[in-house]
Each structure stands twice: as C-alpha cells, then as structure tokens.
All heavy atoms as a GROMACS GRO file, in nm:
protein
  536
    1MET      N    1   0.084  -0.118   0.000
    1MET     CA    2   0.000   0.000   0.000
    1MET      C    3   0.088   0.124   0.000
    1MET      O    4   0.183   0.134   0.076
    1MET     CB    5  -0.091  -0.001   0.122
    1MET     CG    6  -0.156   0.132   0.147
    1MET     SD    7  -0.275   0.131   0.278
    1MET     CE    8  -0.421   0.133   0.181
    2PHE      N    9   0.056   0.217  -0.086
    2PHE     CA   10   0.130   0.343  -0.093
    2PHE      C   11   0.064   0.447  -0.003
    2PHE      O   12  -0.058   0.459   0.000
    2PHE     CB   13   0.132   0.395  -0.237
    2PHE     CG   14   0.225   0.318  -0.325
    2PHE    CD1   15   0.181   0.208  -0.396
    2PHE    CD2   16   0.357   0.355  -0.338
    2PHE    CE1   17   0.265   0.137  -0.478
    2PHE    CE2   18   0.443   0.285  -0.420
    2PHE     CZ   19   0.398   0.175  -0.489
    3VAL      N   20   0.148   0.521   0.070
    3VAL     CA   21   0.100   0.633   0.150
    3VAL      C   22   0.178   0.757   0.109
    3VAL      O   23   0.294   0.748   0.068
    3VAL     CB   24   0.115   0.609   0.302
    3VAL    CG1   25   0.028   0.496   0.348
    3VAL    CG2   26   0.259   0.585   0.339
    4ARG      N   27   0.112   0.871   0.120
    4ARG     CA   28   0.175   0.997   0.080
    4ARG      C   29   0.255   1.053   0.197
    4ARG      O   30   0.199   1.086   0.301
    4ARG     CB   31   0.068   1.095   0.037
    4ARG     CG   32   0.124   1.222  -0.018
    4ARG     CD   33   0.014   1.311  -0.068
    4ARG     NE   34   0.072   1.432  -0.123
    4ARG     CZ   35   0.003   1.526  -0.181
    4ARG    NH1   36  -0.127   1.512  -0.193
    4ARG    NH2   37   0.063   1.632  -0.228
    5LEU      N   38   0.385   1.063   0.178
    5LEU     CA   39   0.472   1.118   0.282
    5LEU      C   40   0.470   1.270   0.279
    5LEU      O   41   0.463   1.336   0.381
    5LEU     CB   42   0.614   1.065   0.263
    5LEU     CG   43   0.715   1.102   0.370
    5LEU    CD1   44   0.670   1.052   0.506
    5LEU    CD2   45   0.851   1.045   0.336
    6ASN      N   46   0.476   1.328   0.160
    6ASN     CA   47   0.464   1.472   0.142
    6ASN      C   48   0.417   1.498  -0.001
    6ASN      O   49   0.374   1.405  -0.069
    6ASN     CB   50   0.596   1.546   0.174
    6ASN     CG   51   0.712   1.503   0.087
    6ASN    OD1   52   0.695   1.476  -0.031
    6ASN    ND2   53   0.830   1.494   0.145
    7GLU      N   54   0.426   1.620  -0.046
    7GLU     CA   55   0.372   1.653  -0.178
    7GLU      C   56   0.446   1.587  -0.294
    7GLU      O   57   0.394   1.579  -0.404
    7GLU     CB   58   0.367   1.804  -0.200
    7GLU     CG   59   0.499   1.875  -0.192
    7GLU     CD   60   0.541   1.909  -0.050
    7GLU    OE1   61   0.461   1.898   0.043
    7GLU    OE2   62   0.659   1.944  -0.032
    8ARG      N   63   0.566   1.537  -0.271
    8ARG     CA   64   0.643   1.476  -0.380
    8ARG      C   65   0.677   1.329  -0.358
    8ARG      O   66   0.727   1.264  -0.450
    8ARG     CB   67   0.775   1.551  -0.400
    8ARG     CG   68   0.756   1.694  -0.443
    8ARG     CD   69   0.887   1.762  -0.462
    8ARG     NE   70   0.959   1.769  -0.336
    8ARG     CZ   71   1.086   1.799  -0.322
    8ARG    NH1   72   1.158   1.826  -0.426
    8ARG    NH2   73   1.142   1.804  -0.204
    9VAL      N   74   0.654   1.275  -0.239
    9VAL     CA   75   0.701   1.141  -0.207
    9VAL      C   76   0.586   1.051  -0.161
    9VAL      O   77   0.510   1.087  -0.072
    9VAL     CB   78   0.809   1.146  -0.096
    9VAL    CG1   79   0.853   1.006  -0.056
    9VAL    CG2   80   0.928   1.228  -0.141
   10TYR      N   81   0.577   0.933  -0.223
   10TYR     CA   82   0.486   0.828  -0.180
   10TYR      C   83   0.571   0.708  -0.138
   10TYR      O   84   0.668   0.674  -0.206
   10TYR     CB   85   0.394   0.786  -0.294
   10TYR     CG   86   0.288   0.889  -0.324
   10TYR    CD1   87   0.316   0.996  -0.408
   10TYR    CD2   88   0.161   0.878  -0.269
   10TYR    CE1   89   0.219   1.091  -0.436
   10TYR    CE2   90   0.064   0.974  -0.298
   10TYR     CZ   91   0.094   1.079  -0.380
   10TYR     OH   92  -0.001   1.172  -0.408
   11LEU      N   93   0.534   0.645  -0.027
   11LEU     CA   94   0.607   0.528   0.022
   11LEU      C   95   0.525   0.402  -0.002
   11LEU      O   96   0.405   0.401   0.022
   11LEU     CB   97   0.632   0.539   0.172
   11LEU     CG   98   0.737   0.635   0.219
   11LEU    CD1   99   0.738   0.637   0.371
   11LEU    CD2  100   0.872   0.597   0.166
   12ASN      N  101   0.593   0.296  -0.044
   12ASN     CA  102   0.532   0.164  -0.051
   12ASN      C  103   0.550   0.100   0.085
   12ASN      O  104   0.656   0.045   0.115
   12ASN     CB  105   0.596   0.081  -0.161
   12ASN     CG  106   0.529  -0.053  -0.178
   12ASN    OD1  107   0.443  -0.092  -0.101
   12ASN    ND2  108   0.571  -0.126  -0.280
   13MET      N  109   0.448   0.107   0.169
   13MET     CA  110   0.460   0.059   0.306
   13MET      C  111   0.478  -0.092   0.314
   13MET      O  112   0.523  -0.143   0.415
   13MET     CB  113   0.339   0.103   0.388
   13MET     CG  114   0.333   0.253   0.410
   13MET     SD  115   0.478   0.325   0.489
   13MET     CE  116   0.451   0.276   0.658
   14ALA      N  117   0.447  -0.165   0.208
   14ALA     CA  118   0.468  -0.308   0.207
   14ALA      C  119   0.617  -0.343   0.210
   14ALA      O  120   0.656  -0.450   0.255
   14ALA     CB  121   0.403  -0.372   0.084
   15LYS      N  122   0.702  -0.251   0.164
   15LYS     CA  123   0.846  -0.275   0.161
   15LYS      C  124   0.918  -0.218   0.283
   15LYS      O  125   1.034  -0.249   0.306
   15LYS     CB  126   0.907  -0.215   0.035
   15LYS     CG  127   0.869  -0.289  -0.091
   15LYS     CD  128   0.949  -0.237  -0.207
   15LYS     CE  129   0.926  -0.321  -0.330
   15LYS     NZ  130   1.016  -0.281  -0.438
   16ILE      N  131   0.852  -0.134   0.361
   16ILE     CA  132   0.915  -0.073   0.477
   16ILE      C  133   0.927  -0.179   0.586
   16ILE      O  134   0.827  -0.238   0.628
   16ILE     CB  135   0.835   0.049   0.528
   16ILE    CG1  136   0.825   0.156   0.420
   16ILE    CG2  137   0.896   0.105   0.656
   16ILE    CD1  138   0.959   0.212   0.376
   17THR      N  139   1.050  -0.205   0.630
   17THR     CA  140   1.072  -0.307   0.732
   17THR      C  141   1.076  -0.251   0.872
   17THR      O  142   1.051  -0.322   0.968
   17THR     CB  143   1.203  -0.383   0.704
   17THR    OG1  144   1.312  -0.290   0.699
   17THR    CG2  145   1.195  -0.459   0.574
   18ARG      N  146   1.110  -0.123   0.887
   18ARG     CA  147   1.110  -0.061   1.018
   18ARG      C  148   1.104   0.090   1.004
   18ARG      O  149   1.136   0.146   0.899
   18ARG     CB  150   1.230  -0.102   1.102
   18ARG     CG  151   1.362  -0.049   1.052
   18ARG     CD  152   1.478  -0.105   1.135
   18ARG     NE  153   1.603  -0.067   1.075
   18ARG     CZ  154   1.689   0.018   1.128
   18ARG    NH1  155   1.664   0.072   1.244
   18ARG    NH2  156   1.801   0.046   1.066
   19THR      N  157   1.061   0.154   1.111
   19THR     CA  158   1.060   0.299   1.120
   19THR      C  159   1.127   0.337   1.251
   19THR      O  160   1.132   0.258   1.345
   19THR     CB  161   0.918   0.357   1.116
   19THR    OG1  162   0.843   0.303   1.223
   19THR    CG2  163   0.850   0.328   0.984
   20LYS      N  164   1.176   0.459   1.256
   20LYS     CA  165   1.247   0.504   1.376
   20LYS      C  166   1.223   0.653   1.394
   20LYS      O  167   1.238   0.731   1.300
   20LYS     CB  168   1.396   0.476   1.357
   20LYS     CG  169   1.483   0.511   1.472
   20LYS     CD  170   1.627   0.473   1.439
   20LYS     CE  171   1.720   0.508   1.550
   20LYS     NZ  172   1.859   0.479   1.515
   21ILE      N  173   1.182   0.692   1.515
   21ILE     CA  174   1.174   0.834   1.549
   21ILE      C  175   1.307   0.869   1.611
   21ILE      O  176   1.348   0.810   1.711
   21ILE     CB  177   1.058   0.862   1.645
   21ILE    CG1  178   0.925   0.826   1.578
   21ILE    CG2  179   1.059   1.007   1.689
   21ILE    CD1  180   0.805   0.840   1.668
   22ASP      N  181   1.377   0.963   1.549
   22ASP     CA  182   1.516   0.986   1.583
   22ASP      C  183   1.548   1.133   1.599
   22ASP      O  184   1.495   1.216   1.525
   22ASP     CB  185   1.603   0.927   1.471
   22ASP     CG  186   1.745   0.904   1.511
   22ASP    OD1  187   1.776   0.908   1.631
   22ASP    OD2  188   1.828   0.881   1.421
   23HIS      N  189   1.634   1.165   1.694
   23HIS     CA  190   1.687   1.301   1.708
   23HIS      C  191   1.803   1.314   1.610
   23HIS      O  192   1.900   1.239   1.618
   23HIS     CB  193   1.740   1.324   1.850
   23HIS     CG  194   1.633   1.327   1.953
   23HIS    ND1  195   1.568   1.441   1.988
   23HIS    CD2  196   1.579   1.228   2.027
   23HIS    CE1  197   1.479   1.414   2.081
   23HIS    NE2  198   1.482   1.286   2.106
   24VAL      N  199   1.792   1.405   1.515
   24VAL     CA  200   1.899   1.430   1.419
   24VAL      C  201   1.946   1.574   1.437
   24VAL      O  202   1.890   1.649   1.517
   24VAL     CB  203   1.854   1.404   1.273
   24VAL    CG1  204   1.829   1.255   1.252
   24VAL    CG2  205   1.732   1.483   1.236
   25GLU      N  206   2.046   1.613   1.364
   25GLU     CA  207   2.109   1.744   1.385
   25GLU      C  208   2.013   1.862   1.370
   25GLU      O  209   2.033   1.965   1.432
   25GLU     CB  210   2.227   1.761   1.291
   25GLU     CG  211   2.190   1.750   1.145
   25GLU     CD  212   2.308   1.733   1.053
   25GLU    OE1  213   2.398   1.658   1.089
   25GLU    OE2  214   2.307   1.796   0.948
   26ASP      N  215   1.908   1.848   1.290
   26ASP     CA  216   1.817   1.961   1.270
   26ASP      C  217   1.681   1.944   1.337
   26ASP      O  218   1.590   2.019   1.312
   26ASP     CB  219   1.800   1.991   1.121
   26ASP     CG  220   1.736   1.876   1.046
   26ASP    OD1  221   1.734   1.763   1.099
   26ASP    OD2  222   1.689   1.898   0.934
   27GLY      N  223   1.665   1.844   1.422
   27GLY     CA  224   1.539   1.824   1.492
   27GLY      C  225   1.504   1.677   1.504
   27GLY      O  226   1.591   1.591   1.499
   28ILE      N  227   1.377   1.649   1.519
   28ILE     CA  228   1.327   1.512   1.534
   28ILE      C  229   1.259   1.474   1.404
   28ILE      O  230   1.178   1.549   1.350
   28ILE     CB  231   1.230   1.504   1.652
   28ILE    CG1  232   1.303   1.540   1.781
   28ILE    CG2  233   1.168   1.365   1.661
   28ILE    CD1  234   1.213   1.563   1.899
   29ARG      N  235   1.292   1.356   1.352
   29ARG     CA  236   1.234   1.307   1.226
   29ARG      C  237   1.197   1.161   1.239
   29ARG      O  238   1.255   1.088   1.318
   29ARG     CB  239   1.333   1.322   1.111
   29ARG     CG  240   1.366   1.466   1.076
   29ARG     CD  241   1.454   1.470   0.953
   29ARG     NE  242   1.496   1.604   0.921
   29ARG     CZ  243   1.434   1.683   0.834
   29ARG    NH1  244   1.329   1.640   0.770
   29ARG    NH2  245   1.479   1.804   0.809
   30VAL      N  246   1.100   1.119   1.156
   30VAL     CA  247   1.066   0.978   1.144
   30VAL      C  248   1.142   0.926   1.023
   30VAL      O  249   1.132   0.983   0.914
   30VAL     CB  250   0.914   0.956   1.127
   30VAL    CG1  251   0.882   0.808   1.114
   30VAL    CG2  252   0.838   1.019   1.243
   31ARG      N  253   1.219   0.821   1.042
   31ARG     CA  254   1.296   0.762   0.933
   31ARG      C  255   1.234   0.629   0.891
   31ARG      O  256   1.186   0.554   0.975
   31ARG     CB  257   1.440   0.738   0.976
   31ARG     CG  258   1.513   0.865   1.009
   31ARG     CD  259   1.649   0.831   1.066
   31ARG     NE  260   1.721   0.951   1.102
   31ARG     CZ  261   1.844   0.977   1.060
   31ARG    NH1  262   1.908   0.892   0.986
   31ARG    NH2  263   1.901   1.088   1.096
   32PHE      N  264   1.237   0.601   0.762
   32PHE     CA  265   1.178   0.480   0.706
   32PHE      C  266   1.288   0.396   0.642
   32PHE      O  267   1.370   0.448   0.567
   32PHE     CB  268   1.073   0.516   0.601
   32PHE     CG  269   0.958   0.596   0.657
   32PHE    CD1  270   0.964   0.734   0.664
   32PHE    CD2  271   0.846   0.531   0.704
   32PHE    CE1  272   0.859   0.807   0.716
   32PHE    CE2  273   0.740   0.604   0.757
   32PHE     CZ  274   0.747   0.741   0.763
   33TYR      N  275   1.288   0.266   0.671
   33TYR     CA  276   1.395   0.178   0.624
   33TYR      C  277   1.338   0.059   0.547
   33TYR      O  278   1.232   0.006   0.581
   33TYR     CB  279   1.473   0.122   0.743
   33TYR     CG  280   1.551   0.225   0.820
   33TYR    CD1  281   1.493   0.297   0.923
   33TYR    CD2  282   1.684   0.250   0.790
   33TYR    CE1  283   1.564   0.391   0.994
   33TYR    CE2  284   1.757   0.343   0.861
   33TYR     CZ  285   1.696   0.414   0.962
   33TYR     OH  286   1.768   0.508   1.032
   34GLU      N  287   1.414   0.019   0.444
   34GLU     CA  288   1.394  -0.109   0.376
   34GLU      C  289   1.519  -0.189   0.406
   34GLU      O  290   1.626  -0.162   0.352
   34GLU     CB  291   1.380  -0.090   0.225
   34GLU     CG  292   1.248  -0.028   0.184
   34GLU     CD  293   1.236  -0.013   0.033
   34GLU    OE1  294   1.318  -0.070  -0.041
   34GLU    OE2  295   1.145   0.058  -0.010
   35GLY      N  296   1.507  -0.286   0.495
   35GLY     CA  297   1.626  -0.358   0.540
   35GLY      C  298   1.718  -0.264   0.615
   35GLY      O  299   1.677  -0.194   0.706
   36GLN      N  300   1.844  -0.257   0.574
   36GLN     CA  301   1.942  -0.170   0.638
   36GLN      C  302   1.945  -0.030   0.578
   36GLN      O  303   2.008   0.059   0.632
   36GLN     CB  304   2.082  -0.232   0.626
   36GLN     CG  305   2.097  -0.362   0.701
   36GLN     CD  306   2.086  -0.342   0.851
   36GLN    OE1  307   2.124  -0.240   0.905
   36GLN    NE2  308   2.032  -0.441   0.918
   37ASP      N  309   1.877  -0.010   0.466
   37ASP     CA  310   1.885   0.117   0.393
   37ASP      C  311   1.773   0.212   0.431
   37ASP      O  312   1.655   0.176   0.427
   37ASP     CB  313   1.880   0.092   0.242
   37ASP     CG  314   1.993   0.006   0.194
   37ASP    OD1  315   2.105   0.019   0.247
   37ASP    OD2  316   1.970  -0.076   0.103
   38GLN      N  317   1.810   0.336   0.464
   38GLN     CA  318   1.709   0.440   0.487
   38GLN      C  319   1.659   0.487   0.351
   38GLN      O  320   1.738   0.524   0.265
   38GLN     CB  321   1.769   0.556   0.563
   38GLN     CG  322   1.670   0.668   0.585
   38GLN     CD  323   1.731   0.786   0.657
   38GLN    OE1  324   1.808   0.768   0.750
   38GLN    NE2  325   1.697   0.905   0.613
   39VAL      N  326   1.528   0.483   0.332
   39VAL     CA  327   1.472   0.520   0.202
   39VAL      C  328   1.400   0.654   0.205
   39VAL      O  329   1.376   0.714   0.100
   39VAL     CB  330   1.380   0.410   0.146
   39VAL    CG1  331   1.460   0.285   0.114
   39VAL    CG2  332   1.267   0.379   0.241
   40ALA      N  333   1.361   0.702   0.324
   40ALA     CA  334   1.292   0.831   0.334
   40ALA      C  335   1.296   0.880   0.477
   40ALA      O  336   1.321   0.802   0.569
   40ALA     CB  337   1.147   0.817   0.289
   41LYS      N  338   1.272   1.010   0.492
   41LYS     CA  339   1.256   1.066   0.625
   41LYS      C  340   1.149   1.173   0.619
   41LYS      O  341   1.123   1.233   0.514
   41LYS     CB  342   1.387   1.121   0.680
   41LYS     CG  343   1.447   1.234   0.603
   41LYS     CD  344   1.580   1.273   0.664
   41LYS     CE  345   1.645   1.380   0.580
   41LYS     NZ  346   1.774   1.419   0.631
   42SER      N  347   1.087   1.196   0.731
   42SER     CA  348   0.976   1.290   0.739
   42SER      C  349   1.027   1.432   0.753
   42SER      O  350   1.147   1.457   0.763
   42SER     CB  351   0.888   1.256   0.859
   42SER     OG  352   0.959   1.283   0.979
   43ARG      N  353   0.932   1.523   0.764
   43ARG     CA  354   0.968   1.661   0.794
   43ARG      C  355   1.018   1.669   0.938
   43ARG      O  356   1.009   1.572   1.013
   43ARG     CB  357   0.846   1.752   0.774
   43ARG     CG  358   0.731   1.722   0.869
   43ARG     CD  359   0.615   1.818   0.844
   43ARG     NE  360   0.501   1.785   0.925
   43ARG     CZ  361   0.482   1.830   1.049
   43ARG    NH1  362   0.570   1.908   1.106
   43ARG    NH2  363   0.373   1.797   1.115
   44ARG      N  364   1.064   1.784   0.978
   44ARG     CA  365   1.118   1.805   1.111
   44ARG      C  366   1.006   1.831   1.211
   44ARG      O  367   0.909   1.900   1.181
   44ARG     CB  368   1.213   1.924   1.108
   44ARG     CG  369   1.297   1.941   1.230
   44ARG     CD  370   1.392   2.056   1.211
   44ARG     NE  371   1.320   2.180   1.190
   44ARG     CZ  372   1.296   2.270   1.284
   44ARG    NH1  373   1.341   2.250   1.404
   44ARG    NH2  374   1.228   2.378   1.256
   45PHE      N  375   1.019   1.774   1.330
   45PHE     CA  376   0.922   1.793   1.438
   45PHE      C  377   0.994   1.853   1.558
   45PHE      O  378   1.114   1.835   1.576
   45PHE     CB  379   0.858   1.661   1.479
   45PHE     CG  380   0.775   1.598   1.371
   45PHE    CD1  381   0.828   1.501   1.290
   45PHE    CD2  382   0.644   1.637   1.350
   45PHE    CE1  383   0.754   1.442   1.189
   45PHE    CE2  384   0.568   1.580   1.250
   45PHE     CZ  385   0.623   1.483   1.169
   46ASP      N  386   0.917   1.920   1.645
   46ASP     CA  387   0.974   1.980   1.764
   46ASP      C  388   0.978   1.884   1.882
   46ASP      O  389   1.057   1.902   1.975
   46ASP     CB  390   0.896   2.106   1.805
   46ASP     CG  391   0.912   2.217   1.703
   46ASP    OD1  392   1.021   2.228   1.643
   46ASP    OD2  393   0.815   2.293   1.682
   47SER      N  394   0.892   1.781   1.881
   47SER     CA  395   0.891   1.685   1.992
   47SER      C  396   0.865   1.544   1.938
   47SER      O  397   0.810   1.525   1.829
   47SER     CB  398   0.784   1.721   2.094
   47SER     OG  399   0.655   1.699   2.042
   48VAL      N  400   0.902   1.447   2.019
   48VAL     CA  401   0.879   1.306   1.984
   48VAL      C  402   0.730   1.278   1.980
   48VAL      O  403   0.682   1.203   1.895
   48VAL     CB  404   0.951   1.214   2.085
   48VAL    CG1  405   0.915   1.069   2.062
   48VAL    CG2  406   1.101   1.232   2.077
   49GLU      N  407   0.655   1.340   2.068
   49GLU     CA  408   0.510   1.320   2.072
   49GLU      C  409   0.444   1.366   1.942
   49GLU      O  410   0.354   1.300   1.891
   49GLU     CB  411   0.447   1.394   2.191
   49GLU     CG  412   0.486   1.337   2.325
   49GLU     CD  413   0.624   1.380   2.373
   49GLU    OE1  414   0.678   1.482   2.323
   49GLU    OE2  415   0.679   1.309   2.458
   50GLU      N  416   0.487   1.481   1.889
   50GLU     CA  417   0.433   1.530   1.761
   50GLU      C  418   0.466   1.433   1.648
   50GLU      O  419   0.382   1.405   1.562
   50GLU     CB  420   0.491   1.666   1.727
   50GLU     CG  421   0.439   1.780   1.809
   50GLU     CD  422   0.504   1.911   1.769
   50GLU    OE1  423   0.551   1.925   1.655
   50GLU    OE2  424   0.508   2.001   1.855
   51ALA      N  425   0.589   1.381   1.648
   51ALA     CA  426   0.631   1.286   1.544
   51ALA      C  427   0.550   1.157   1.554
   51ALA      O  428   0.505   1.103   1.451
   51ALA     CB  429   0.780   1.257   1.556
   52ALA      N  430   0.528   1.108   1.674
   52ALA     CA  431   0.451   0.985   1.693
   52ALA      C  432   0.306   1.004   1.649
   52ALA      O  433   0.248   0.916   1.584
   52ALA     CB  434   0.458   0.940   1.838
   53LYS      N  435   0.248   1.118   1.681
   53LYS     CA  436   0.110   1.147   1.640
   53LYS      C  437   0.100   1.154   1.488
   53LYS      O  438   0.007   1.098   1.428
   53LYS     CB  439   0.064   1.278   1.703
   53LYS     CG  440  -0.079   1.312   1.672
   53LYS     CD  441  -0.121   1.440   1.740
   53LYS     CE  442  -0.263   1.476   1.702
   53LYS     NZ  443  -0.306   1.601   1.761
   54TRP      N  444   0.195   1.221   1.423
   54TRP     CA  445   0.196   1.230   1.278
   54TRP      C  446   0.208   1.091   1.215
   54TRP      O  447   0.138   1.058   1.120
   54TRP     CB  448   0.312   1.318   1.233
   54TRP     CG  449   0.330   1.323   1.086
   54TRP    CD1  450   0.266   1.403   0.998
   54TRP    CD2  451   0.419   1.241   1.007
   54TRP    NE1  452   0.309   1.377   0.869
   54TRP    CE2  453   0.403   1.278   0.873
   54TRP    CE3  454   0.511   1.141   1.039
   54TRP    CZ2  455   0.475   1.218   0.771
   54TRP    CZ3  456   0.581   1.081   0.936
   54TRP    CH2  457   0.564   1.120   0.804
   55PHE      N  458   0.296   1.007   1.270
   55PHE     CA  459   0.316   0.873   1.217
   55PHE      C  460   0.189   0.789   1.232
   55PHE      O  461   0.151   0.716   1.140
   55PHE     CB  462   0.434   0.805   1.285
   55PHE     CG  463   0.461   0.669   1.233
   55PHE    CD1  464   0.510   0.650   1.105
   55PHE    CD2  465   0.437   0.557   1.311
   55PHE    CE1  466   0.535   0.523   1.055
   55PHE    CE2  467   0.462   0.430   1.262
   55PHE     CZ  468   0.510   0.413   1.135
   56GLU      N  469   0.122   0.798   1.346
   56GLU     CA  470  -0.002   0.724   1.366
   56GLU      C  471  -0.109   0.766   1.265
   56GLU      O  472  -0.182   0.683   1.213
   56GLU     CB  473  -0.055   0.744   1.508
   56GLU     CG  474   0.026   0.671   1.613
   56GLU     CD  475   0.020   0.520   1.598
   56GLU    OE1  476  -0.088   0.466   1.562
   56GLU    OE2  477   0.123   0.456   1.620
   57GLU      N  478  -0.119   0.896   1.237
   57GLU     CA  479  -0.214   0.944   1.136
   57GLU      C  480  -0.178   0.892   0.997
   57GLU      O  481  -0.266   0.858   0.919
   57GLU     CB  482  -0.217   1.097   1.134
   57GLU     CG  483  -0.292   1.158   1.249
   57GLU     CD  484  -0.440   1.129   1.243
   57GLU    OE1  485  -0.499   1.139   1.134
   57GLU    OE2  486  -0.495   1.094   1.349
   58LEU      N  487  -0.049   0.883   0.969
   58LEU     CA  488  -0.002   0.835   0.839
   58LEU      C  489  -0.042   0.691   0.815
   58LEU      O  490  -0.083   0.655   0.706
   58LEU     CB  491   0.150   0.852   0.829
   58LEU     CG  492   0.215   0.810   0.698
   58LEU    CD1  493   0.180   0.910   0.588
   58LEU    CD2  494   0.365   0.800   0.715
   59ILE      N  495  -0.030   0.608   0.917
   59ILE     CA  496  -0.055   0.464   0.897
   59ILE      C  497  -0.192   0.417   0.942
   59ILE      O  498  -0.219   0.298   0.935
   59ILE     CB  499   0.055   0.380   0.968
   59ILE    CG1  500   0.052   0.401   1.118
   59ILE    CG2  501   0.192   0.410   0.911
   59ILE    CD1  502   0.133   0.300   1.193
   60LYS      N  503  -0.279   0.507   0.985
   60LYS     CA  504  -0.410   0.462   1.037
   60LYS      C  505  -0.492   0.386   0.934
   60LYS      O  506  -0.568   0.297   0.969
   60LYS     CB  507  -0.489   0.579   1.094
   60LYS     CG  508  -0.545   0.672   0.991
   60LYS     CD  509  -0.623   0.784   1.057
   60LYS     CE  510  -0.677   0.876   0.950
   60LYS     NZ  511  -0.751   0.986   1.008
   61ASP      N  512  -0.477   0.417   0.806
   61ASP     CA  513  -0.552   0.345   0.702
   61ASP      C  514  -0.495   0.207   0.672
   61ASP      O  515  -0.562   0.124   0.614
   61ASP     CB  516  -0.556   0.427   0.573
   61ASP     CG  517  -0.634   0.556   0.590
   61ASP    OD1  518  -0.726   0.559   0.674
   61ASP    OD2  519  -0.604   0.653   0.519
   62ILE      N  520  -0.372   0.184   0.712
   62ILE     CA  521  -0.307   0.056   0.685
   62ILE      C  522  -0.347  -0.050   0.786
   62ILE      O  523  -0.361  -0.166   0.754
   62ILE     CB  524  -0.152   0.073   0.684
   62ILE    CG1  525  -0.113   0.167   0.574
   62ILE    CG2  526  -0.083  -0.060   0.669
   62ILE    CD1  527   0.033   0.206   0.575
   63LYS      N  528  -0.370  -0.010   0.909
   63LYS     CA  529  -0.402  -0.104   1.018
   63LYS      C  530  -0.528  -0.180   0.994
   63LYS      O  531  -0.619  -0.149   0.936
   63LYS     CB  532  -0.410  -0.031   1.150
   63LYS     CG  533  -0.278   0.021   1.197
   63LYS     CD  534  -0.295   0.087   1.330
   63LYS     CE  535  -0.164   0.140   1.381
   63LYS     NZ  536  -0.176   0.203   1.510
   0.00000   0.00000   0.00000
C-alpha cells in the first residue's frame, strides 16, 4: 500500500521493514527503512510526541 509522505514522495509501506523516530542534527524526524537502507525521512518535528502522532495518522488506514 502506498502512503503519501509529502507533496512529492509516496512510500510503498509493504516494503518498509522498520521505522524510527530519531533526534537528528536539525530536529526530530521519522525515518523509514527497507532492510538496512534508509529510504525516506519525514519533515522536522519539535517533539517526539508530535512525530509519533503524525506517524499514527499516516498509517491509520493501513491497520
């Protein structure tokens, strides 16, 4: 199933093996992985709670 990550990127969630909410140099982002390779990352968030809420909204149709 494809989900829209932003205005230019759609992810094939069937291939995503893991996700990670991570503190990076410019803020907090959700990272998407296929195996060991990072294939996409979300926009920047100010808190982990905001990132988790955004991710739950993104995948609510998949569950």
